[in-house]
N, C-alpha and C positions, 0 to 999 in steps of 0.2 A: 547344390540345392541355391537358387537364383533370388536375390536381394530385389520385391517389390517394393516400390514406393507409394506413400497414399496418394488414391486419386483425387479427395477433396478434405479439405479442413472441415473440422468437426462444425456442425451447424447447432446454435441454438433450438429447446426443445420446448415447448410448455409455454411459449412468453418468457425463458430464464436469458438475462443478460439483453431482456429486451426492456428502452426506458419510453415510459409514452409521459410527456411535460403533460399536466395537470389544465393550466391556464391554455385556454385555447385564445383568449380576444381580451384586447388590452384598449381602454377608449380615454384619450386626455381631451380635458377640456379644462378652456382656459376663456380670459378676459383681453380683451385689448385695450382697452382702459385700465382698469385695476390695479390699482399698484401690489394689490395683493398674488398679481399675475404675473409680478416682474420676475421669478423666480422659472414660472412655469415658462416663460416665455423663451427664456436663455435656454432652460432646459431642449426644448424641442426646437431649437434654434440650431446648437451646439451637439447634442448628448443624444437626441432619440435617433436621427441616420445609423448612430453607431450602434445603438441597441437594439435596434429594428434590425439590423441587416448582423448582427451575429443569433440571431431568435428567428430563424426561418417560418420554427410550425407556429406561430404565437400571429395573431390578428390584432395590429392596433390599425385603429381608428386616432385621429385628432380631430377637434369639432370645436367652435369658440360655444361658450355661453356668455353672453354679456351681461352685467353686471351681476355674474355669481363670483363666489370665488372656484380656483380650482380643486379639479378632481382629478384621482383615477381611480379607473371604474374597472376590476378584471372579471373576468366572465370561464367560469372552470365549466370542467365537461361533466362533473354530477349537476351540472345542472343550476349551480349556488351562485352567485358575488358577490363580494367585496370590494369597499368602496373609502376608499383615504381622502382625506381633505389634504391640500400639501400647501395652504396661502401660508407667505412669508418664507416659504422655504426657500435656501439657496438650490441651483440646478444638481448639484454633487450630493443633497440630502434629499431631492427627487429622486436621481437615478438610486438612489438604497431604498425606500420606497416603493421602486418599481422593483427589485430585485427579491423584493419579502414578499409582496405579491405574486412574482412571477414565480417563484419559489415554493409557495402555499399549496396546499391541497383542494381548498375549496371547503372543506370540514369548517364545523363549529368550533370552535375551542372549547373544549372539557378537562375538567380536572384528572390527573389520570391519578387513580385512587391503588392503581396496583401494579406493580412493575413488571411482567408479563403478560401477553394479553395473548389467548389463542381461541379457538373457533371449539378446539374441546377443552372442555376444564383437566387438569391434572386432578388423579383421586390423593395422592400421595402430597401433594403440593410441590414447593419449589426444591431443589433436593442441595444440604451442607453440612461439609463433614464438620460440622458440630452439633449436630443435633443426632442424638441416639446415644449408645454408649460402645461405639465401634472402636472407636479412634479417639487417641490420646496426641494433647498437644503438647 
């Protein structure tokens, strides 16, 4: 009996293994004149090119807003947008805020009251070895 090698490596099905970044566009607004945009100007000149090159799936726009504080606005695929004011921040702090917006899902922040979220609620609840009278610890 001869041994045959596999023709193809297994392929992900039903989107398993696929990751779609929720952030689709980021807008960076700054002012050339105001002192509160000093960190944003440094971020745009030094850190933004590397950040944009590392994330080709996100569209980046840079535009001036005279006489206003600097702002980062993120647009998500669910239609929502989040804005963060970055006035008087250092360039690396602005980078952290940009990463925070990039990693966000775009959903509203909600309090989590149940530890498990499911489409179909369990009839019996969450299993625990300490409930019932079957096991002694």
